[in-house]
C-alpha positions in Angstrom: 138.5 97.4 75.4 140.8 100.1 76.9 142.8 102.3 74.7 146.6 102.2 75.2 149.4 104.1 73.6 152.1 102.0 72.0 154.5 104.8 71.1 155.1 108.5 70.9 153.3 108.7 67.7 150.1 107.5 69.4 150.6 110.2 72.1 151.3 112.9 69.5 148.0 112.0 67.8 146.1 112.3 71.0 147.7 115.6 71.7 146.6 116.8 68.2 143.0 115.7 68.9 143.1 117.6 72.2 144.3 120.7 70.4 141.9 120.5 67.7 139.0 120.1 70.1 140.2 123.3 71.9 140.6 125.1 68.6 136.9 124.4 67.8 135.9 125.9 71.1 134.8 122.6 72.6 135.6 121.0 75.9 137.1 117.6 76.5 134.4 115.4 77.8 132.3 112.2 77.3 133.9 109.4 75.4 137.0 111.4 74.5 137.8 112.3 78.0 137.2 108.5 79.1 139.4 107.2 76.3 142.2 109.6 76.9 142.2 109.0 80.7 142.1 105.2 80.1 145.2 105.7 77.8 146.9 107.7 80.5 146.3 105.0 83.2 146.9 101.9 81.0 149.9 102.9 79.0 153.6 102.7 79.7 154.2 105.4 82.4 156.8 107.1 80.1 154.2 107.6 77.5 151.8 109.0 80.0 154.5 111.4 81.1 155.3 112.4 77.5 151.5 113.2 77.1 151.5 115.5 80.0 154.8 117.3 78.9 153.5 117.7 75.3 150.1 119.0 76.5 151.8 121.4 78.8 153.8 122.8 76.0 151.0 122.9 73.4 147.7 123.1 75.2 148.3 123.8 78.9 144.7 124.8 79.6 143.7 121.3 78.8 145.7 119.9 81.9 142.8 120.4 84.1 140.7 117.7 82.5 143.2 114.8 83.1 144.3 113.1 86.3 148.0 112.1 86.5 148.3 108.5 87.7 150.6 107.5 90.6 153.2 105.1 89.4 
């Protein structure tokens, strides 16, 4: 079952997970990468855009891991 964001709080939690992963010196990969990319692709486009804007503000180096969907 794919993971989808329902509101901005879901997105904020995902951004915190990405930030914590980077703070531990780890890369985004495996199940985490697949889960987040599925959320990007399967959620409301506004929430996906919000994810990218928050990531750009708080953890811009993580942007290279994710593909922006074409809406």
